[in-house]
BADO-236706 format. One line per 10 residues: number of its first residue (from 1); their letters; for each residue x, y, z of N, C-alpha, C. Coordinates in steps of 0.1 Angstrom, whole numbers. Example, Ala and Ser with C-alpha at 12.3 -4.5 7.8 and 13.67 -1.06 7.14 Angstrom:
1> AS> 132/-57/78/123/-45/78/132/-33/78 ~ 128/-22/71/137/-11/71/129/0/79
END
This chain:
1> XXXXXXXXXX> -236/-937/-946/-224/-930/-951/-228/-923/-964 ~ -223/-911/-966/-226/-904/-978/-214/-903/-987 ~ -215/-905/-1000/-204/-905/-1009/-208/-896/-1021 ~ -199/-888/-1025/-202/-880/-1037/-195/-887/-1049 ~ -202/-889/-1060/-197/-896/-1071/-199/-888/-1084 ~ -189/-887/-1092/-190/-880/-1104/-193/-890/-1115 ~ -204/-888/-1122/-208/-897/-1133/-203/-890/-1146 ~ -194/-897/-1153/-188/-891/-1165/-197/-893/-1177 ~ -205/-903/-1177/-214/-906/-1189/-228/-904/-1185 ~ -233/-892/-1187/-247/-888/-1183/-257/-897/-1191
11> XXXXXXXXXX> -254/-900/-1203/-264/-908/-1211/-266/-922/-1206 ~ -255/-928/-1201/-257/-941/-1195/-264/-940/-1182 ~ -262/-930/-1174/-270/-928/-1162/-285/-927/-1165 ~ -288/-919/-1175/-302/-917/-1179/-308/-931/-1183 ~ -300/-938/-1190/-305/-952/-1195/-307/-961/-1183 ~ -298/-960/-1173/-300/-968/-1161/-313/-964/-1153 ~ -315/-951/-1152/-327/-946/-1146/-339/-951/-1153 ~ -339/-951/-1166/-351/-956/-1174/-353/-971/-1171 ~ -342/-978/-1172/-343/-993/-1170/-348/-997/-1156 ~ -344/-989/-1146/-348/-992/-1133/-362/-985/-1129
21> XXXXXXXXXX> -366/-976/-1137/-379/-970/-1135/-379/-960/-1124 ~ -367/-953/-1122/-366/-942/-1112/-362/-929/-1118 ~ -365/-918/-1111/-362/-905/-1116/-351/-899/-1109 ~ -346/-904/-1099/-335/-899/-1091/-322/-906/-1093 ~ -311/-898/-1096/-298/-904/-1098/-293/-912/-1086 ~ -295/-907/-1074/-291/-914/-1062/-298/-927/-1061 ~ -311/-928/-1064/-318/-940/-1063/-314/-950/-1073 ~ -311/-945/-1085/-306/-954/-1096/-292/-960/-1092 ~ -283/-952/-1086/-270/-958/-1082/-272/-968/-1070 ~ -281/-964/-1061/-284/-973/-1050/-289/-987/-1054
31> XXXXXXXXXX> -298/-987/-1063/-304/-999/-1068/-294/-1007/-1076 ~ -286/-1000/-1084/-275/-1006/-1092/-265/-1013/-1083 ~ -261/-1007/-1072/-252/-1013/-1063/-258/-1025/-1057 ~ -271/-1024/-1052/-277/-1036/-1046/-278/-1047/-1056 ~ -282/-1045/-1068/-283/-1055/-1078/-270/-1062/-1081 ~ -259/-1054/-1082/-246/-1059/-1084/-241/-1068/-1073 ~ -243/-1063/-1061/-239/-1071/-1049/-247/-1084/-1049 ~ -260/-1084/-1052/-268/-1096/-1051/-264/-1105/-1062 ~ -260/-1101/-1074/-256/-1110/-1085/-243/-1116/-1082 ~ -234/-1109/-1075/-221/-1115/-1072/-220/-1123/-1059
41> XXXXXXXXXX> -231/-1122/-1051/-231/-1130/-1039/-236/-1144/-1041 ~ -227/-1153/-1044/-231/-1166/-1047/-234/-1174/-1034 ~ -244/-1182/-1034/-246/-1191/-1023/-235/-1202/-1022 ~ -231/-1205/-1010/-222/-1216/-1008/-228/-1229/-1012 ~ -221/-1237/-1021/-226/-1249/-1025/-227/-1259/-1014 ~ -236/-1268/-1015/-237/-1279/-1005/-227/-1290/-1009 ~ -216/-1290/-1002/-205/-1299/-1005/-207/-1313/-999 ~ -217/-1314/-990/-219/-1327/-983/-222/-1338/-993 ~ -229/-1335/-1004/-233/-1345/-1014/-221/-1349/-1022 ~ -210/-1341/-1022/-199/-1344/-1030/-187/-1350/-1022
51> XXXXXXXXXX> -189/-1351/-1010/-178/-1356/-1001/-176/-1371/-1004 ~ -163/-1375/-1004/-160/-1389/-1005/-160/-1395/-991 ~ -163/-1408/-991/-162/-1416/-979/-147/-1419/-977 ~ -144/-1423/-965/-130/-1427/-962/-125/-1437/-971 ~ -133/-1447/-975/-129/-1458/-984/-126/-1452/-998 ~ -134/-1443/-1002/-132/-1437/-1015/-119/-1429/-1016 ~ -116/-1422/-1005/-103/-1414/-1004/-91/-1424/-1004 ~ -92/-1435/-997/-82/-1445/-997/-79/-1451/-1010 ~ -90/-1454/-1017/-89/-1459/-1031/-83/-1449/-1041 ~ -87/-1437/-1039/-83/-1426/-1048/-68/-1424/-1047
61> XXXXXXXXXX> -62/-1425/-1035/-48/-1422/-1033/-40/-1435/-1032 ~ -46/-1447/-1035/-39/-1459/-1035/-31/-1461/-1047 ~ -35/-1455/-1058/-28/-1456/-1071/-15/-1447/-1070 ~ -4/-1452/-1076/8/-1444/-1076/6/-1431/-1084 ~ 13/-1421/-1080/13/-1408/-1087/20/-1409/-1100 ~ 16/-1401/-1110/23/-1401/-1123/35/-1392/-1121 ~ 46/-1397/-1125/59/-1389/-1123/58/-1376/-1131 ~ 63/-1365/-1126/63/-1352/-1133/70/-1353/-1146 ~ 80/-1361/-1148/87/-1362/-1160/78/-1368/-1171 ~ 69/-1377/-1168/59/-1382/-1177/49/-1371/-1182
71> XXXXXXXXXX> 45/-1364/-1172/35/-1353/-1175/42/-1342/-1184 ~ 54/-1339/-1180/62/-1329/-1188/63/-1333/-1202 ~ 67/-1346/-1204/69/-1352/-1217/56/-1351/-1225 ~ 45/-1355/-1219/32/-1355/-1226/28/-1341/-1230 ~ 30/-1331/-1222/27/-1317/-1225/36/-1312/-1237 ~ 48/-1316/-1236/58/-1312/-1247/53/-1318/-1260 ~ 50/-1331/-1260/45/-1337/-1273/32/-1331/-1278 ~ 23/-1327/-1269/10/-1321/-1273/13/-1308/-1279 ~ 22/-1301/-1275/25/-1287/-1280/32/-1288/-1294 ~ 38/-1299/-1297/45/-1300/-1310/36/-1303/-1321
END
């Protein structure tokens, strides 16, 4: 796919070309896009090591829930 892009800041584009070591604007944009996508593509964490056993889940939810009125009161006092 071909896309036409207007670069409003020519100085920044020149700086990007220098940093990437390329002489072509299109190559600089292509590499910049690839690097951006790579930096934002996080690997999915291995959640198996953080999973609770059934017993842990039962114990976690065996305790009664804190009433919302108690939480609201604590937040209000903290803000004062």
